[in-house]
C-alpha positions in Angstrom: 101.9 18.2 66.9 104.6 15.8 68.1 103.8 12.8 70.1 105.0 12.9 73.8 107.2 10.2 75.1 105.5 7.7 77.4 108.0 8.3 80.2 107.1 12.1 80.2 103.4 11.3 80.2 103.8 9.0 83.2 105.8 11.5 85.1 103.1 14.1 84.6 100.5 11.6 86.0 102.4 11.5 89.4 103.0 15.5 89.4 101.0 18.0 91.1 100.0 21.4 89.8 100.4 24.3 92.3 98.6 27.5 91.7 100.9 30.5 92.0 98.9 33.4 90.4 95.2 33.8 90.5 94.8 35.3 86.8 93.0 34.0 83.8 94.2 37.0 81.6 95.0 36.0 78.0 94.2 32.2 78.9 92.5 29.8 76.6 89.4 27.6 77.5 91.4 24.7 78.9 93.7 27.1 81.0 90.6 28.7 82.4 89.2 25.2 83.4 92.5 24.3 85.1 92.8 27.6 86.9 89.2 27.5 88.0 89.5 23.8 89.3 92.6 24.8 91.3 90.7 27.9 92.8 87.8 25.6 93.7 90.2 23.2 95.3 91.8 26.0 97.3 88.4 27.2 98.5 87.3 23.7 99.6 90.5 22.0 100.8 92.7 24.9 101.6 95.3 23.5 99.5 96.9 25.4 96.5 97.7 22.3 94.6 96.1 19.3 93.2 97.5 16.0 91.5 97.3 16.0 87.8 95.8 12.6 87.7 92.8 13.9 89.7 92.1 16.8 87.3 92.3 14.3 84.3 89.7 12.1 86.1 87.5 15.2 87.0 87.4 16.6 83.5 87.1 13.0 82.0 89.9 13.6 79.3 90.8 10.9 76.8 93.1 10.9 73.7 93.5 14.1 72.0 91.9 16.0 74.7 94.5 14.8 77.2 97.2 15.8 75.0 95.7 19.3 74.7 95.4 19.3 78.6 99.1 18.7 79.1 100.0 21.4 76.5 97.9 23.7 78.4 99.6 22.8 81.6 102.9 23.5 79.9 101.7 27.0 78.8 100.4 27.8 82.3 103.9 26.8 83.7 105.8 28.8 81.0 103.7 31.8 81.9 104.3 31.2 85.6 100.6 30.9 86.6 101.0 27.4 87.9 104.1 25.4 88.8 104.2 21.5 88.2 106.0 19.6 90.9 107.0 16.0 90.5 107.3 14.3 93.8 107.6 10.7 95.1 105.2 11.1 98.1 101.5 11.3 97.9 101.2 14.7 99.5 104.2 17.1 98.6 105.5 18.9 101.6 107.1 21.8 99.7 103.9 22.8 97.9 102.5 25.2 100.6 
């Protein structure tokens, strides 16, 4: 596995993950955790999105786990289950 550039990692910390499809079909363990987190976030707060930084803190990820988490996010985005939105503001307005 190649090492991810620091700029890309920092950009991911400021991004938000938006739930598009509510499915876990053919998803791995980490992908299921991300989707379940976004589903519970939708039920509690009424928002389909959550900051990636908040998810990393919730799952207490460090080192290799964090890298696997980023890979899982990329796979979910490629399968169009989530969308990763990079925004400068704290609450993205176009995510609803």
